[in-house]
C-alpha positions as CSV (number, residue, x, y, z in Angstrom):
1,M,19.7,1.8,-34.3
2,S,17.8,2.0,-31.0
3,R,16.7,-1.0,-29.0
4,P,13.6,-2.6,-30.5
5,T,10.4,-1.9,-28.7
6,N,7.9,-3.9,-30.8
7,K,7.8,-7.2,-32.8
8,E,8.4,-5.6,-36.2
9,E,11.4,-3.7,-34.9
10,L,12.8,-6.8,-33.2
11,L,12.5,-8.9,-36.4
12,T,13.9,-6.2,-38.6
13,A,16.8,-5.4,-36.3
14,S,17.6,-9.0,-35.6
15,Q,17.7,-9.9,-39.3
16,N,19.6,-6.8,-40.3
17,K,22.2,-7.3,-37.6
18,Y,22.5,-11.0,-38.6
19,T,23.0,-10.1,-42.2
20,Q,25.5,-7.5,-41.3
21,L,27.4,-9.9,-39.1
22,Y,27.3,-12.7,-41.7
23,S,28.5,-10.3,-44.4
24,L,31.3,-9.1,-42.2
25,I,32.5,-12.7,-41.6
26,Q,32.5,-13.3,-45.3
27,E,34.9,-10.4,-45.9
28,F,37.7,-12.4,-44.2
29,T,39.8,-15.1,-45.9
30,V,39.5,-18.7,-44.6
31,E,42.9,-18.3,-42.8
32,E,41.6,-15.1,-41.1
33,Q,38.3,-16.8,-40.2
34,I,40.1,-19.5,-38.3
35,G,42.9,-17.2,-37.0
36,T,43.4,-16.1,-33.4
37,F,42.5,-12.6,-32.3
38,P,45.6,-10.7,-31.3
39,F,44.0,-9.2,-28.2
40,E,43.5,-10.9,-24.8
41,D,39.9,-12.0,-24.3
42,R,37.8,-15.0,-23.5
43,D,36.6,-15.2,-27.1
44,R,39.8,-15.6,-29.1
45,N,38.5,-16.3,-32.6
46,F,35.4,-16.4,-34.9
47,R,34.4,-19.8,-33.5
48,D,34.3,-18.5,-30.0
49,V,32.2,-15.5,-30.9
50,L,29.7,-17.6,-32.9
51,I,29.5,-20.2,-30.2
52,H,28.8,-17.5,-27.6
53,L,25.9,-16.2,-29.7
54,Y,24.6,-19.8,-30.3
55,E,24.7,-20.8,-26.6
56,W,22.9,-17.6,-25.5
57,Q,20.2,-18.4,-28.1
58,Q,19.9,-21.9,-26.7
59,L,19.3,-20.3,-23.3
60,L,16.4,-18.3,-24.8
61,L,15.0,-21.3,-26.8
62,N,15.2,-23.5,-23.7
63,L,13.4,-20.9,-21.6
64,I,10.6,-20.7,-24.0
65,Q,10.4,-24.4,-24.6
66,S,10.3,-25.2,-20.9
67,N,8.0,-22.5,-19.7
68,H,5.7,-21.7,-22.6
69,V,5.5,-25.0,-24.5
70,D,6.1,-27.7,-21.8
71,G,4.6,-25.7,-19.0
72,V,7.5,-26.5,-16.7
73,K,8.7,-23.5,-14.7
74,A,12.4,-23.0,-15.5
75,P,14.8,-20.1,-15.1
76,F,16.7,-18.5,-17.9
77,F,20.1,-19.6,-16.5
78,P,20.7,-23.3,-15.9
79,A,21.6,-24.2,-12.3
80,P,23.8,-23.2,-10.6
81,Y,24.3,-20.1,-12.7
82,T,22.7,-16.7,-12.2
83,M,23.0,-13.2,-13.7
84,R,25.9,-12.6,-11.3
85,T,27.7,-15.7,-12.5
86,T,27.4,-15.1,-16.2
87,P,31.2,-14.8,-16.6
88,E,31.5,-18.4,-15.3
89,L,28.7,-19.6,-17.6
90,N,30.3,-17.9,-20.6
91,Q,33.6,-19.6,-19.7
92,K,31.8,-23.0,-19.5
93,F,30.4,-22.4,-23.0
94,W,33.8,-21.5,-24.2
95,E,35.4,-24.6,-22.7
96,S,32.8,-26.9,-24.0
97,H,33.4,-25.9,-27.6
98,Q,37.2,-25.9,-27.9
99,Q,36.9,-28.9,-30.3
100,T,34.2,-27.3,-32.4
101,T,35.4,-26.0,-35.7
102,F,34.7,-22.6,-37.2
103,T,32.5,-24.3,-39.9
104,Q,30.5,-26.2,-37.2
105,A,30.1,-23.0,-35.2
106,L,28.9,-21.1,-38.2
107,T,26.3,-23.8,-39.0
108,L,25.1,-24.0,-35.3
109,F,24.7,-20.2,-35.3
110,E,22.9,-20.1,-38.6
111,T,20.5,-22.8,-37.5
112,S,20.0,-21.2,-34.1
113,H,19.3,-17.8,-35.6
114,A,16.6,-19.3,-37.9
115,K,15.0,-21.0,-34.9
116,V,14.9,-17.9,-32.8
117,M,13.4,-15.9,-35.6
118,N,10.7,-18.5,-36.1
119,V,10.0,-18.5,-32.4
120,I,9.7,-14.8,-32.2
121,N,7.3,-14.9,-35.1
122,E,5.0,-17.2,-33.1
123,F,4.4,-14.5,-30.5
124,S,2.2,-11.4,-30.7
125,N,3.6,-8.0,-30.1
126,E,1.7,-7.9,-26.8
127,E,3.2,-11.2,-25.7
128,L,6.7,-10.1,-26.6
129,F,6.7,-6.5,-25.3
130,S,4.3,-6.3,-22.4
131,K,6.3,-6.5,-19.2
132,K,5.2,-9.4,-17.0
133,F,2.9,-10.8,-19.7
134,F,4.3,-14.2,-18.8
135,T,5.1,-14.9,-15.2
136,W,8.2,-16.8,-16.2
137,T,9.9,-13.6,-17.6
138,G,9.9,-12.0,-14.2
139,S,9.6,-8.2,-14.2
140,T,10.7,-7.8,-17.8
141,S,9.3,-8.8,-21.2
142,L,9.9,-11.8,-23.4
143,G,10.9,-9.3,-26.1
144,S,13.7,-8.1,-23.9
145,Y,15.2,-11.6,-23.7
146,C,14.8,-11.9,-27.5
147,V,16.6,-8.5,-28.1
148,S,19.4,-9.6,-25.9
149,A,19.8,-12.9,-27.6
150,T,19.7,-11.4,-31.1
151,S,20.3,-7.8,-32.2
152,S,22.1,-6.6,-29.1
153,H,24.4,-9.6,-29.0
154,Y,25.0,-9.4,-32.8
155,D,26.1,-5.8,-32.2
156,W,28.6,-7.1,-29.6
157,A,29.9,-9.7,-32.1
158,I,30.2,-7.1,-34.9
159,K,32.3,-4.8,-32.7
160,K,34.6,-7.6,-31.7
161,I,35.1,-8.8,-35.3
162,R,35.7,-5.2,-36.5
163,K,38.3,-4.8,-33.7
164,Y,40.0,-7.9,-35.1
165,K,39.8,-6.6,-38.7
166,K,41.6,-3.4,-37.6
167,T,44.6,-5.5,-36.5
168,L,45.1,-7.2,-39.9
């Protein structure tokens, strides 16, 4: 599936990829869901993958809340992070959730996905996909941020979990 370019495609792709990811997770036994991936990576299990998705959705929701709802100019990345330092930010997310259980991570992700879908629904197609419609999205569109936090990231998670499945 190509990258969504309008609101309908974004909602459809996001929900379809979410459903695909959720169904894939359910194919594993409880032991496999809490097991460790046998390949070296920052994200070593289902919890880590789900938390990664959750935290990136929190970045999106915070961006919209601050800039659009509260009217307070805020960047996508929290200080001191930037696009160049995303590996460090991802590591911070990982470290902050080492005590989070798989079940908690799944619940956080489910809730976050629902919130993001509701927020996307609040915007028009023009607001989502016109570049520079909002000054706080810089040179891109809000929809681009949404695609990155949903369907594109879900694709990443699906690939990682399929890689794990091949090792079992």
